[in-house]
N, C-alpha and C positions, 0 to 999 in steps of 0.2 A: 610408468606403471609400477605399482607396489609389488614387491616380491611376495611370493606365496609363503605363508607361514609354515614352518616345518612341523610335521607331526611324527612323533615316534610311534612305530607300529604297535608296540606292546603297551603304550600308555594312552593312545587315542586322545580323549578330551582332557587327560591329565598330563599332556605333554609339557605344560608350563611348570611341572614339578621339578624338572631338570634345572631350569633357570632359577627357581626359588631356592634349590639346594646350593647353587653357586653363590647366591647372595648370602647364604648362611655361613659358608666356610669355603676354603680353598678346595678344589678338586683336582686330583692328578698332578700336583706340582712336581717339577723335576727335582729329585733328591740326588745330590752328588754322591758318587760311589765312594766307599771307604768305610771305616769302622763305625762311624756315626750312623750311617745308613744301615749297616748290618745290625747294630744294636737296636735301632728303631724297628726294624722288621722282626727281629726275634721277640721284642717286647710286644709287638702286634700279635704274633702267633700265640703268645700266652700259654705256652706249655713246655715245661722243662723240669719234670718232677724229681729227676736224679740224673747223674752223669749218664750220657747216652752210650751205655755199654751193655752188652748182652748178659743176662743172668742165666747161669747153669747151661751154657751152650754145650751141645753134644752132637756127635755124628750118629744118626739113627740107622743108616744102612748105606751100602755102596753097590754100584753096578757098572757095567761096561756096555756101551751100545753105539754102533755106527761111528766108531773112532773117538768116542767120548768116554772118559772116566768120570763117573758121576757120584755124588754123595747127597743123601737127604740129611740135612742138618736142621737143628731146631734150637730155640732159646726162648726165654721169657723176657718181655720188655717191662714187666712189673705189674701188669694188669691184663686181664682177659686170658684167652687160651694161648698156648705156646705158638710162637711164630715158626712156620716151616719154610725152608728155602732149599733150592737145589744149587749145588756147587758143581760146575762143569769145567773140566780141563781136557786138553787133547790127550788121548790115550798114549801112554809112553813118555810123555813130557817129564823132564826132570828139572829140579832146581826151582828158583823163584820165577814166576811169570807176572807180567803186568795184570793188575786186577781191574775188573769192571763190574759195576752193578747194572744188571739189565732189569729195567723197571716196567712191570706190566701196566697196561692202560686201565682206564675206567670203562669205557665202551658200553655203559649201561649194562654191563655183564659182570656181576659180582659173584656169581656161583663159583667161578674159577678165578685164580690169580696168576701164579707163575705158569700154570699149564697153558695159558693163552699164548705165551711167547717162547716156551721151552718144552722139549721132550724129556721126560724122565724115564724110569725103567719100564713102565707099562705102556699099553696101547693108548694113543691119543684119543680122547673122547670124541665121538662122532659129531657132536654139536659144535666142535671147535674148527672143523675142517673148512666150512664155508666162511667162518669168522676170519680165520687166517688168510684165506684166499682174498677176501675183500680188503684187508688192512695190512697184510704183511707179505704179499706176493706168494702166499701159500707156504711160507717157511716158518720154522721155529727159529727166530733170528738169534736167540741166545746161544743155541747150539752152533749156528753158523759162526758166530763171533768167537766162541771157544775154539773152534777148529782153526781160526786164524792165529792162534797162539796166545790166547788170553785165559786167565783164571776168572770165570764168570759166576757171580752169585746172583740168583734170581729169587728174591724174597717176596712173600706175601706181605701186604700191609693192611692196616685197619679197615675192616669191612669186606675183605676179599679172601677167597680160598680158605686156608686154615684159620684166618682171622675173621671169617664172615659170621654174621649173626644167624642163630637158628631160625628156621622158618616160623616156628611157633611163636617165638619172642617177637618177631617183626609183625606178625599178624595181630597179636594182641595190642602192640603199641600204636598201630594205625587203625584199630577197630575194624579189622577185616576178618570175615570167615573164609577160610581157604581149606581146600583138601590137602591134608598134610601128607608128606612122603619123606623118604630118607634123603635129606639134603646133604649127606656125606657120600652119596653114591658117586664113584669116579666116572660113570658113564650114564648121566641122566638122559631121559628122552628130551626131545626138543620142547615138548609141552611143559615138562617139569622145570627145565632150565628157564624157560620164558616166564613161568609162574613165579619162580624165585626172583628173577631179575626185575620183574615189574614191581613186586612187593618191596624189593630193596631200594628201588628208586624213590618210592614214597617214604621209606624209612630213613633215607638220608636227610630229609627235611627235619625229621624228629631228632636225629642225632645232632644236627646243627643247633637245634633249640637247646638240647642238653649242653652242648659246648658253650652256648651263649650264657646260660645260667651258671655254668661252672667257671666262667671267666676265661674260656679258651676258644679255640677254633678247630674246625676239622683239618685245616691246613697244618695247624700246630701238631696235632696227633700224628698225621702222616709224615711230616717232616721229622719228628722225633723218632718214630719207628724206623725210618730209613737211615737216620744217623746211627742208630743202634746196629743196623745191618752193615753200614760202612765200617763201624768199629770192629765188627766180627771179621769182615773180609781183610782189613788191614792187619789184624792180629795173627793171621795164619802164616805159618812158616814157609808156605809155598807161594806167597805173594810178595812182589817187590815192595820195598819199604818207602819208596819215594812218593807215594800217593797213588790214588786210584781214579778211574773214570766212571762216568755213569751215562746211560742213554735210555730214552724211552719215547714212545709215541703218545700223544694226546694226554690222558691222565698220567701216563708214564713220563711225558715231557713236563707236565706240571711237577711231578715228583723230582725230576732232574733239576728243574728251576729252583725248587725249594732247597735241594741239596747244594746246588751251586752257591746259593746265598748263605747257607747256615753251617756248612761242613767244611772245615779247613783241610780235611783229608782228601777232598775232591780236587784233583789236579786238572781235570778236563771234563767238560759236560757237553752232551749233545741233546738238544731239546728239539723234538720233532712234532710238528703240528699242534703247538700249544703256545703261540706267541702272537699277541695283539696288544694294542693300547686298549684301555677300558673305554675310551671314547669311541673306538671302532666297534665295540660290542653294543653300545647303547641302542642303536637302531638296527641291529642285525640279529643278534642271538644272545639272549641272557639266560638260556636254559642250561648252561654249563654246570658242572659240579660245584658244590659249595667250596671245594678246595681252591678254586680260582679266585674266591672273593673273601680273603681273610678280613674280618670285620674291622673297619677303621683305617685300613691301609690306604684307601683311595684319598684320604685327607692328608696323607703323608707323601704318597708317591704313586707311581703307575706300575703295571705288571712288568714292563721291560726293566724298570729300575730294580726290581727284585733280582732278575737274572744278572744284572750288571753290578750289584753292590759289592762284589768281591773282585771287580776288574782291577788289574788286567788278567785275572785267572782265565785261562783259555776257554772259550765258549763257541760252540757251533750251533746255529739255529737253522733248521730246515723248514721251509714254508711250502705249502701246497697252494698253487695259484687259484684253483677252483674249490678250495676248501669250503665245504658247505656250512661249517660252524664258525667261520671267521670271515670277515670282509677283507677284500684285497686292500682297501684303504687302511684298515686297522693294522694289517700285517706290515704294509710298507712303512707306516708311521712308526711302528715298533722297531723295524729294521733301522730307520734313520736315528731313532733315539738311542739304540744300542751302539751304533757307529759313533755317535757323539760321546757317549760314556767312555768308550775305549780310546778314542782320540784324546779325551781329557786325562785319561790315565797314562798316556804316553806310549801305549802299545796297540795302535789301531789294528794291526794284523792278528792280534790275539782273538779278535771276534771275526767269525766267518758266518755270513748269512747267505743261504742259497735258496733260490726259488725253483720249484719244479712244477710241471704241468700236472693237472689231475686233481682228483678229490682228496679228501682226508685219508691219509695212508702213510705207510713207511715201506715203500716198494723196494724191489731188489736193487735198483740203481741208487736209491737213497741209502740203503743199507751199505752198499759198497763204499759210497763216499764217506759215510759216517765211520765205518770200520777203518778205512785208510787214514782218516784224520785222527782217530783215536790212536792208531799205531804210531803215527808221527809224534803225537804228544806224549805217549806213555812208554814207547820203546826207545826213545832217544837216550 
């Protein structure tokens, strides 16, 4: 009996487009880890306007709360509004501490950035409580990490929080009439946050079009801005000089992957809920952020190859077995591909892949495992 022809759910009668593309050029070839792979990926990102260093960095304010000594810091990346970040240290800690970049997610929630994963000097916005409960075990994980003895920097990145687009600008760019409100309000109503986030989802497509015309990628902008944040953190006199770590869920895991690939200051990276082969996405979920699809990379390599291109630099990947935005097959295939890269680099134990029950999340057990692993890598 002839086998049933496969149909991709999002392509339907155009399923044969995938086979046609494979006849046109290679797709997802394995690229060997090393400097050649790093250069190829940076070239694909297409964005490096100047050395990735903060311009006119300054401390805006300081506070103490719940065992944390915090600072609001800001800098310019050379375009757009100033980037704001929170710097968190254990209250009373002296000397240099290991540094970690805590990277906020995408989450379809661009109204806030750092506030999604960290508590600052004010009251946490009410609309974030259910969000944290669903994805972070109800915790501000960046504060929990700081209490473990780290100096934690929580920066906004392009499109979120202090770096987000004004509501009026987005409405005009996507030809929408919307009821305007103060989109800088630190405690928006659920309706206001939802209105902003829905519009920003549409606007991301517009931004990727701009990136394409400008010869760059959304991934390139995010990667560059996070390298600037890494440069700021490593420049501080209260941070150990041997290198820093990074950790994030989902879009934060994407950012951690980009940093792991492009930033030599990263000594250890934790990628949570953002690892799959591209093949594993084709018939499952292609509605991810444009940041996961830097244009042209699929002809050079696969997403796990990005995470591994600086192998044997230590890497931990946490997978959720029932993750609704990744297939189990795609995650398992990525895990095997990463294992192969680290074996080829001669340090198979420098890659740790762990699978957890449940949906897309960074729950308390996963946080504990990630924090323990970062401590072993950065406090040695």
